[in-house]
Every structure is written in structure tokens, then in C-alpha cells.
C-alpha positions as CSV (number, residue, x, y, z in Angstrom):
1,M,22.9,-80.5,-50.1
2,S,20.5,-79.1,-47.7
3,T,17.8,-76.6,-48.7
4,D,17.2,-75.3,-45.1
5,I,17.6,-71.6,-44.7
6,P,19.7,-70.7,-41.7
7,Q,17.7,-69.1,-39.0
8,S,19.2,-65.9,-37.7
9,T,18.6,-64.9,-34.1
10,F,17.1,-61.4,-33.8
11,Q,19.3,-58.9,-32.1
12,P,17.6,-55.7,-31.1
13,G,19.1,-52.6,-32.5
14,M,20.5,-49.7,-30.6
15,A,17.2,-47.8,-30.9
16,E,15.1,-50.7,-29.4
17,R,17.6,-51.1,-26.5
18,A,17.5,-47.3,-25.8
19,I,13.7,-47.4,-25.8
20,D,13.7,-50.4,-23.4
21,A,16.2,-48.7,-21.1
22,A,14.2,-45.4,-21.1
23,A,11.0,-47.4,-20.3
24,D,12.8,-49.1,-17.4
25,V,14.1,-45.8,-16.0
26,S,10.7,-44.2,-16.4
27,R,9.1,-47.1,-14.5
28,T,11.7,-46.9,-11.8
29,I,11.2,-43.1,-11.4
30,G,7.5,-43.6,-11.2
31,E,8.0,-46.1,-8.4
32,V,10.3,-43.8,-6.5
33,T,8.0,-40.9,-6.9
34,G,5.1,-42.9,-5.6
35,G,7.2,-43.9,-2.5
36,L,8.2,-40.3,-1.9
37,H,4.6,-39.1,-2.1
38,A,3.6,-41.8,0.4
39,A,6.4,-40.7,2.8
40,V,5.5,-37.1,2.5
41,D,1.9,-37.8,3.2
42,R,2.8,-39.8,6.3
43,L,5.1,-37.1,7.5
44,T,2.5,-34.4,6.9
45,N,0.0,-36.4,8.9
46,A,2.4,-36.9,11.8
47,I,3.2,-33.2,11.9
48,D,-0.5,-32.3,11.8
49,E,-1.1,-34.7,14.7
50,A,1.8,-33.2,16.7
51,R,0.4,-29.7,16.2
52,K,-2.9,-30.5,17.9
53,P,-3.4,-28.7,21.3
54,G,-1.6,-30.4,24.1
55,R,0.8,-32.2,21.8
56,P,4.6,-31.6,21.6
57,L,4.7,-29.2,18.6
58,A,1.8,-27.1,20.0
59,T,3.7,-26.8,23.3
60,V,6.9,-25.8,21.6
61,A,5.1,-23.3,19.3
62,A,3.4,-21.7,22.3
63,I,6.6,-21.3,24.3
64,T,8.3,-19.8,21.2
65,R,5.6,-17.3,20.8
66,E,5.8,-16.2,24.4
67,A,9.6,-16.1,24.7
68,P,11.3,-16.0,21.3
69,L,14.8,-15.0,22.5
70,A,14.8,-17.5,25.3
71,S,13.7,-20.2,22.9
72,L,16.5,-19.2,20.4
73,F,19.1,-19.3,23.2
74,V,17.9,-22.8,24.3
75,A,18.0,-24.0,20.6
76,F,21.5,-22.6,20.3
77,L,22.8,-24.4,23.4
78,F,21.1,-27.6,22.2
79,G,23.0,-27.2,18.8
80,V,26.3,-26.6,20.6
81,A,25.8,-29.6,22.8
82,I,25.1,-31.8,19.7
83,A,28.0,-30.4,17.8
84,R,30.5,-31.1,20.6
85,R,29.4,-34.7,20.8
86,R,30.6,-35.4,17.2
């Protein structure tokens, strides 16, 4: 007869698995949030650069201020042209 005590393998309970899953989700959300913050920062910088005098957005803004109805009409025609292509 053997006096060895059988070793049982530890199985994590439902609470431990739930905590691990929540920690993984939290870590993933943190990574996604960090990526979104970086993307928003890059987009904000690009828009700020494009708004400087002589750049495209500054030109569009100036034209829109001078002739808002004409700009609206051109934007409408542009939208119609894009919609018909699809």
C-alpha cells in the first residue's frame, strides 16, 4: 500500500475566471482607447495644419464666407455626383 496523497490539479473557480476575463477586457479597452487618442491627436494636428493661411481648408473657409449659397450649391452637386456613381 502506498502512503502518497494524490495531488489534485488546481482548477480556478468561476470567480477567478470572471476576474481574469474582466482584467483582459479592461486591458484591451485601455489599448484601444490609447490608439483612439493617438488617432484623434494626429487628425487634430492635420486639420490645424490645413487651416493655416494658404492651405486647402483656409481657402475653402474663405470661399464659403464670401459666397455661402454658391458653396452650398457646389457641395450639393458634388454629393449628387458621388451618389450617382454608387
